[in-house]
PARO-463179 format. One line per 4 residues: number of its first residue (from 1); for each residue x, y, z of N, C-alpha, C, O, CB. Coordinates in steps of 0.001 Angstrom, whole numbers, m for minus. Atoms other than C-alpha are relative to their C-alpha. Glycine has a CB too. Example, Ala and Ser with C-alpha at 12.3 -4.5 7.8 and 13.67 -1.06 7.14 Angstrom:
BEGIN
1 = 890 m1190 0 12300 m4500 7800 900 1200 0 1936 1181 665 m992 27 1246; m820 m1190 m60 13670 m1060 7140 m770 1090 730 m261 2198 899 414 462 m1415
% end
This chain:
BEGIN
1 = 1097 802 508 16653 147669 13578 m10 52 m1515 29 1137 m2096 m1340 481 568; 102 72 1452 16489 146510 9970 m1464 77 m408 m2339 m541 198 652 m1297 m539; 1362 m158 495 13433 147520 8027 59 87 m1516 988 669 m2076 m691 1263 612; 79 m67 1449 12430 147101 4408 m1479 m86 m388 m2075 m1163 m374 842 m1147 m676
5 = 1421 m74 324 8959 148228 3355 m150 696 m1349 495 1709 m1619 m800 755 1115; 308 m611 1287 7643 148973 m112 m1496 m141 m253 m2090 m1183 25 829 m652 m1152; 1430 29 307 4126 149852 m1195 m271 880 m1210 236 1997 m1307 m843 466 1218; 485 m772 1150 2575 150995 m4461 m1512 67 134 m2162 m946 393 436 m649 m1387
9 = 1433 m139 m235 m926 152381 m4265 m576 1186 m752 137 2115 m1133 m280 144 1485; 766 m1112 553 m3575 154624 m5773 m696 714 1149 m1170 75 2089 m1034 m493 m1067; 707 m785 m1004 m5037 157422 m3693 m1474 25 m366 m1847 516 m1431 578 1446 103; 1441 m35 227 m8788 156955 m3406 m571 1293 586 109 2010 1320 m693 m1246 628
13 = 652 m1182 m564 m11245 159707 m2585 m70 m94 1515 153 895 2212 m1407 169 m582; 67 199 m1447 m11687 158240 885 1364 242 654 1442 858 1717 m497 m1419 320; m1353 m241 m519 m7893 158237 1425 300 1494 54 817 2003 1048 1052 m720 m869; m318 m1422 102 m7608 161842 290 m770 818 1031 m203 1692 1686 m306 512 m1404
17 = 822 m731 m971 m10489 163105 2433 492 m283 1422 629 635 2230 m1499 m392 m143; m494 383 m1321 m9242 161181 5471 1334 684 308 1552 1159 1422 155 m1526 90; m1296 m662 m177 m5727 162572 4963 m182 1489 282 491 2034 1157 880 m197 m1247; 194 m1432 m196 m6990 166151 4723 m562 303 1393 m142 1271 2026 m933 557 m1077
21 = 555 m209 m1335 m9038 165859 7928 1074 m244 1061 1204 531 2009 m1216 m928 237; m1081 290 m950 m6116 164246 9776 1060 1100 m36 1568 1505 1009 645 m1369 m313; m983 m1074 139 m3738 166905 8404 m467 1264 723 318 1944 1384 257 302 m1487; 559 m1174 m680 m6057 169643 9669 181 m126 1510 530 845 2182 m1498 171 m349
25 = m138 204 m1436 m5977 168118 13145 1455 51 437 1761 549 1520 m614 m1326 403; m1419 9 m342 m2199 167644 13086 577 1406 34 1330 1750 945 775 m853 m990; m620 m1326 79 m1352 171186 12056 m603 999 977 m32 2066 1203 m121 538 m1400; 618 m881 m979 m3713 172734 14587 558 m343 1380 390 m1461 1867 m1557 m130 m26
29 = m578 231 m1325 m1932 173104 17895 m1094 m288 1016 m2156 334 996 834 1211 448; 984 371 m1022 m3740 171500 20817 m325 1185 903 m1460 1331 1356 518 m1175 841; 238 m1171 m842 m3316 174693 22819 m1025 928 m634 m1876 1484 60 1307 755 250; 959 m861 693 m5222 176650 20178 m1412 m564 98 m2376 177 291 397 170 m1470
33 = 1324 626 m119 m8070 174135 20261 m575 190 1396 m1759 491 1555 81 m1496 m331; 454 m159 m1394 m8250 174307 24064 m395 1444 271 m1429 1703 887 1104 m441 991; 297 m1425 m214 m8126 178111 24094 m1323 378 m660 m2136 1079 m58 1142 884 m556; 1248 m333 682 m10919 178364 21518 m1202 m608 726 m2257 20 805 41 m487 m1456
37 = 1094 616 m758 m13066 175936 23528 m278 771 1283 m1438 961 1647 330 m1462 329; 187 m786 m1222 m12492 177937 26719 m710 1312 m321 m1622 1723 397 1361 277 686; 665 m1236 420 m13448 181136 24903 m1469 m280 m313 m2345 502 55 709 614 m1236; 1380 365 322 m16562 179379 23593 m847 m234 1235 m1992 213 1304 m19 m1233 m860
41 = 730 266 m1245 m17576 178177 27052 m306 1300 724 m1429 1513 1180 807 m940 916; 188 m1281 m698 m17068 181632 28581 m1052 850 m714 m1942 1415 m78 1341 774 91; 954 m825 756 m18963 183393 25778 m1420 m548 127 m2360 213 358 405 69 m1484; 1344 588 m107 m21887 180948 25864 m551 173 1410 m1724 504 1580 30 m1499 m377
45 = 431 m143 m1392 m22037 181046 29672 m423 1444 281 m1484 1678 861 1131 m426 966; 340 m1415 m225 m21974 184871 29769 m1277 378 m753 m2116 1113 m231 1168 915 m443; 1206 m293 773 m24599 185041 27027 m1247 m575 646 m2290 79 671 139 m540 m1406; 1149 617 m667 m26901 182629 28866 m364 765 1267 m1536 1056 1508 297 m1472 336
49 = 247 m747 m1244 m26505 184466 32184 m625 1357 m322 m1609 1753 304 1320 190 803; 536 m1312 364 m27102 187838 30533 m1420 m122 m548 m2283 690 m218 908 680 m1034; 1335 191 570 m30099 186531 28592 m1041 m284 1084 m2170 203 1019 19 m1144 m1016; 953 375 m1049 m31696 185079 31718 m224 1090 1043 m1331 1231 1562 476 m1245 686
53 = 96 m905 m1151 m30980 187844 34222 21 1487 m332 m377 2299 503 1106 m286 927; m41 m1421 343 m30476 191125 32379 m1106 279 m1001 m1046 m144 m2156 1394 412 m577; 1123 m345 869 m33705 192461 30969 299 1327 m678 839 2251 m70 m1334 74 803; m251 m1228 741 m33509 195086 28312 m852 27 m1238 m1855 m678 m1352 1477 134 m364
57 = 775 m122 1228 m34716 196057 24932 327 m1157 m958 1138 m2028 m641 279 1362 m679; m146 1067 982 m34864 193840 21860 1445 m138 m485 1920 m1251 m707 m922 254 m1183; m1379 39 484 m31343 194786 20728 927 m692 1002 1838 m1415 598 500 1419 m282; m812 678 m1014 m29821 193624 24019 m271 m1506 m17 662 m2303 86 m289 581 1404
61 = 318 1426 62 m31663 190303 23814 642 m670 m1224 1167 m1780 m1137 m1519 m198 m31; m650 528 1212 m30427 189799 20246 1511 m106 219 2136 m1073 m217 m305 907 m1232; m1438 30 m298 m26897 190647 21431 358 m1200 866 1368 m1860 625 430 1296 700; m285 1152 m877 m27080 188007 24189 m114 m1304 m792 697 m2213 m613 m974 m22 1220
65 = 154 1205 819 m28345 185408 21712 1169 m169 m974 1629 m1285 m1217 m1324 53 m774; m1182 62 871 m25523 186293 19314 1241 m427 775 2069 m1178 259 247 1361 m665; m1127 406 m843 m23026 185933 22167 m54 m1507 276 977 m2179 261 m6 792 1332; 168 1441 m197 m24429 182467 22889 378 m750 m1281 1083 m1758 m1229 m1462 m330 415
69 = m297 653 1282 m24224 181558 19180 1505 6 m289 2051 m1004 m733 m760 699 m1144; m1453 m75 202 m20596 182759 18933 716 m961 949 1675 m1625 557 510 1450 219; m596 922 m959 m19747 180804 22071 m129 m1444 m450 832 m2210 m371 m640 172 1358; 204 1364 490 m21268 177618 20657 831 m279 m1248 1365 m1376 m1411 m1477 m239 m296
73 = m831 142 1201 m19500 178180 17338 1451 m265 397 2078 m1187 m125 m95 1270 m890; m1379 188 m468 m16137 178522 19116 172 m1352 686 1185 m2024 496 398 1129 962; m75 1248 m749 m16854 175537 21326 49 m1214 m928 787 m2163 m659 m1187 m115 944; 96 1168 864 m17669 173170 18457 778 124 m1314 679 m760 m2164 m1432 m264 m304
77 = m662 m239 1280 m15464 174603 15682 932 m1138 m407 764 m1701 m1489 777 1289 63; m996 999 387 m12563 172114 15718 m536 m1423 5 m12 m2273 m714 1178 84 915; 510 1366 m89 m14632 169045 16596 m1100 m308 m1010 m1196 m1440 m1484 m515 m252 1382; 1139 262 893 m17689 169445 14359 21 831 m1278 m141 287 m2370 m1285 261 732
81 = 157 m897 1142 m17632 172455 12059 1156 m126 m992 936 m333 m2185 m111 1439 480; m1160 41 888 m14082 172415 10677 147 m1343 m730 460 m1331 m1921 1258 285 796; m78 1254 765 m14066 168660 9830 m1027 m101 m1130 m726 m660 m2185 m181 m1167 932; 1014 22 1062 m17300 169064 7841 442 876 m1167 317 478 m2325 m1373 477 539
85 = m481 m904 1044 m15864 172027 5930 1188 m626 m734 1249 m596 m1963 397 1369 604; m1179 623 592 m12555 170213 5360 m387 m1176 m887 178 m1349 m1967 964 m462 1092; 451 1145 795 m14349 167084 4121 m603 464 m1318 m317 m113 m2367 m1025 m834 786; 619 m524 1217 m16392 169096 1629 1064 548 m953 1026 273 m2152 m1024 1101 347
89 = m1060 m554 841 m13324 170969 364 880 m1096 m593 1241 m1037 m1769 855 971 805; m856 1086 475 m11241 167783 111 m706 m826 m1077 m84 m1223 m2062 415 m904 1172; 763 752 997 m13994 165949 m1779 m32 753 m1325 184 165 m2384 m1436 m263 498; 24 m814 1215 m14315 168799 m4258 1379 37 m663 1492 m82 m1883 m472 1427 322
93 = m1364 m66 535 m10531 169068 m4644 400 m1328 m639 1016 m1343 m1704 997 373 1111; m326 1311 564 m10150 165320 m5204 m711 m198 m1341 m95 m636 m2313 m390 m1125 985; 759 210 1240 m12895 165229 m7836 495 900 m1132 467 506 m2298 m1487 253 246; m502 m923 1003 m11447 168257 m9629 1389 m419 m488 1687 m298 m1676 42 1420 563
97 = m1389 328 317 m7807 167014 m9518 255 m1506 m63 1402 m1927 79 917 624 1023; m124 1459 m50 m8424 163252 m9731 1136 m521 m881 1880 m1405 m457 m1307 m644 m423; m1032 488 919 m6111 162759 m12713 1398 349 476 2351 m368 171 m220 571 m1387; m1314 m429 m475 m3262 164623 m11020 433 m721 1269 1626 m767 1567 m4 1486 244
101 = m344 639 m1271 m3418 162704 m7729 690 m1328 m251 1749 m1575 327 m1254 m205 868; m658 1186 500 m2615 159340 m9303 542 m998 1003 67 m1098 2134 1064 407 m819; m578 1071 m804 m478 156530 m7945 1269 469 705 1897 1451 310 303 m1220 m873; m1176 m323 m811 2319 156597 m5384 803 m1281 223 253 m2381 255 m414 649 1369
105 = m877 1107 m377 5295 154378 m4633 802 459 1203 1441 1511 1191 941 m438 m1188; m672 m308 m1264 6716 154328 m1133 1018 m1099 290 711 m2287 187 m1030 133 1175; m1039 957 m378 9995 152684 m99 712 506 1244 1036 1687 1363 1012 m221 m1160; m727 m332 m1225 11666 152607 3284 883 m1176 368 416 m2308 489 m974 350 1166
109 = m895 1002 m569 14735 150715 4398 778 659 1127 500 1808 1470 963 m595 m1083; m716 m504 m1178 17168 151202 7269 807 1261 m288 1144 2007 632 920 m1069 535; m870 m1120 348 19157 153825 5356 m726 1075 m811 m536 2267 m569 1197 m503 m777; 613 m940 936 16994 155428 2658 m1516 m54 32 m2135 m1040 433 485 m275 m1398
113 = 1444 m152 116 13477 156627 2133 m282 617 m1356 423 1536 m1773 m590 876 1162; 414 m656 1240 11758 157410 m1164 m1517 m38 m117 m2185 m962 346 657 m674 m1231; 1442 m155 217 8296 158555 m2128 m134 640 m1370 406 1719 m1611 m704 878 1144; 84 m550 1348 7361 159085 m5743 m1398 m156 m591 m2159 m1061 m247 1020 m673 m900
117 = 1200 93 825 4469 159757 m8058 397 386 m1418 1588 441 m1723 m1157 921 546; m307 m297 1394 4213 160706 m11738 835 1275 m154 1645 1375 m1075 m1288 130 m791; m633 m1309 156 5492 164257 m11159 1182 255 929 2052 1064 607 m1011 1057 217; m1008 m311 m1016 7727 164149 m8070 674 m1264 494 97 m2351 483 m631 752 1174
121 = m700 1102 m660 10330 161955 m6487 824 584 1136 1612 1510 946 906 m796 m1007; m781 m412 m1163 11736 162390 m3010 812 m1203 428 271 m2281 676 m912 528 1172; m900 1059 m430 14733 160322 m2072 952 626 1004 1664 1577 682 772 m653 m1214; m824 m612 m1042 16521 161027 1190 422 m1042 1021 m216 m2087 1153 m756 1145 691
125 = m385 902 m1091 18405 159370 4024 m1055 40 1106 m1662 1079 1363 1395 385 567; 990 94 m1068 16155 158181 6840 319 986 1125 m594 1515 1758 m59 m1433 550; m399 m918 m1073 18132 160330 9286 m527 1415 m214 m673 2173 745 1511 36 114; 480 m1354 302 16839 163461 7518 m1513 146 116 m2033 1257 10 428 391 m1386
129 = 1447 m80 m170 13163 162581 8022 m300 706 1319 286 398 2357 m651 m1418 m36; 354 m770 m1194 11593 165001 10469 m746 m859 1009 m374 m894 2182 m848 1213 m380; 727 897 m899 9055 162539 11935 m1042 m813 m760 m1423 m485 m1884 m673 796 1121; 1128 797 447 6442 159867 11373 m1148 304 940 m1006 184 2156 338 m1535 m28
133 = 1185 m262 m807 2970 160828 12566 m1080 m979 m427 m1396 m1097 m1611 m484 1481 m151; 1015 1006 263 313 158144 12854 m1358 498 461 m1505 983 1583 351 m1322 693; 1380 m290 m370 m3415 158808 12814 m781 m1307 m114 m193 m2360 m359 m625 1132 m911; 797 1225 m17 m6287 156336 12890 83 m788 m1311 32 m2018 m1286 m1440 337 292
137 = m52 738 1253 m6025 155494 9182 1041 501 m996 998 140 m2172 m1328 40 m637; m1018 m552 885 m3033 157374 7765 1335 103 724 1383 373 1924 m429 1375 m525; m1349 m254 m492 738 157511 8238 552 1196 m772 553 1201 m2003 926 m1268 m162; m606 m1180 613 2357 160885 7570 1502 m66 226 1956 m236 1357 m600 1322 586
141 = m1450 m100 m136 6078 161053 6862 358 1432 m346 267 1854 m1499 763 m1039 m924; m357 m1408 176 7201 164628 7358 1470 95 m399 2342 m427 295 m275 815 1301; m1375 m213 446 10317 165606 5389 607 1164 765 1808 1192 1031 56 264 m1524; m356 m1101 m900 10440 168820 7399 m1292 371 727 m2238 m417 734 628 1252 m788
145 = 1186 m339 m786 7907 170696 9513 m1266 159 m840 m2370 m16 m323 250 1268 762; 1166 m303 829 5614 171487 6556 m241 m991 m1137 m1389 m1189 m1535 148 1364 m572; 110 892 1146 6291 168989 3750 m148 m1444 471 548 m1888 1384 1225 146 m922; 218 1381 m410 5006 165441 3990 m512 m845 m1157 m1017 m336 m2158 m980 m59 1165
149 = 646 984 847 3994 162313 2160 m917 m807 906 m680 m888 2111 1047 m917 m748; 881 784 m850 1169 160134 3359 m247 m1364 m605 m278 m1536 m1823 m1318 724 222; 260 1369 396 485 156434 3247 m1268 m453 698 m1316 m475 1928 1201 m932 341; 1190 552 m654 m3001 155068 3846 360 m1332 665 1047 m2159 65 m1164 m191 m1028
153 = m323 1238 m707 m2771 152293 6429 m543 m1233 m718 m39 m2338 m512 m549 52 1413; 604 1138 685 m4923 150094 4200 978 m692 m942 777 m1860 m1275 m1220 449 m770; m939 608 945 m1937 149493 1867 1127 m759 698 1914 m1438 38 589 1068 m897; m1015 707 m772 290 148133 4648 m663 m1012 922 m1796 m812 1362 860 989 813
157 = 554 946 m971 m229 145103 6828 396 447 1411 1222 1345 1575 502 m1461 m286; m224 m403 m1396 m194 145330 10634 1463 m108 402 1956 721 1167 m846 m850 935; m1414 170 m340 3385 144043 10873 835 1156 m563 1718 1675 121 525 m1352 m538; m740 m1119 598 4685 146715 8485 m242 1295 778 688 2065 1020 m408 188 m1476
161 = 317 m1203 m782 2887 149442 10430 716 m48 1341 1297 947 1774 m1531 135 212; m674 169 m1286 4239 148087 13706 1509 184 m144 2138 818 702 m310 m1383 588; m1439 m157 234 7769 147879 12264 374 1464 m225 1389 1938 287 435 m840 m1206; m277 m1422 224 7586 151485 11038 m85 778 1305 759 1628 1591 m980 586 m1029
165 = 185 m663 m1287 6293 152627 14415 1237 m206 887 1777 755 1436 m1272 m534 707; m1171 314 m833 9142 150860 16270 1259 654 m549 2067 1186 212 202 m1518 92; m1177 m571 640 11748 152047 13764 129 1491 307 1202 1969 674 m60 m224 m1508; m56 m1438 m245 10831 155700 14162 m19 334 1492 521 1365 1890 m1160 688 m695
169 = m67 m195 m1450 10274 155388 17931 1435 m85 487 1858 717 1321 m865 m1037 728; m1399 152 m379 13866 154181 18280 817 1231 m350 1774 1571 346 593 m1218 m672; m715 m1208 425 15020 157280 16434 m555 1260 651 m26 2349 431 m63 139 m1508; 613 m1157 m644 12781 159566 18537 m767 876 m965 m918 2076 m737 1045 817 683
173 = 684 m769 1037 10845 160615 15455 m1410 m524 m248 m1873 m535 m1389 801 m34 m1295; 1350 547 158 7409 159117 16087 m974 788 859 m670 1162 1992 m38 m1502 376; 1071 m671 m748 4186 160820 17131 m1320 m634 m372 m1615 m825 m1552 m24 1531 m285; 1310 590 226 756 159269 17541 m1071 1051 190 m1159 1675 1247 m238 m1189 939
177 = 1095 m976 m51 m2218 161491 16767 m1359 m682 m115 m2371 m21 m347 157 1037 m1117; 1258 741 182 m4857 158744 16633 m993 331 1084 m2104 m201 1087 257 m1500 m18
% end
């Protein structure tokens, strides 16, 4: 499949915050999220049962309430708590480093890939790209397991996004996290 996509864009605060939240979800293994939710359910359930049926002194009641609170914290950590914390941190980081984030230029053709900004330039054969990961509003191009560039979907039209998706699917290097 022949592909030729180029985009030049500025990273907005909304792009940066969205990327950080999506990145947090991508790097967190689904198994870890499920395990933490199971632990939360068990802790909250045990705390509720103990609170309702085991009578004791004030310290025991406080312990059961703390067990319920820890269970609820574990249950809602990845879905509610962590995204709020990540959004706050990303907003602060963007506002502090706004001048350093700057503009980006992205190029992809059938053979080569490049991603550049004022300070860095990555140019590599497409075959060396680890994978393309798509979220609801961001495309991540991983150079290896840890290093990536991101493209807000707003800078590409639907055909370009679809072409990238098909291109990387054919190579077995596409993952959808939307």
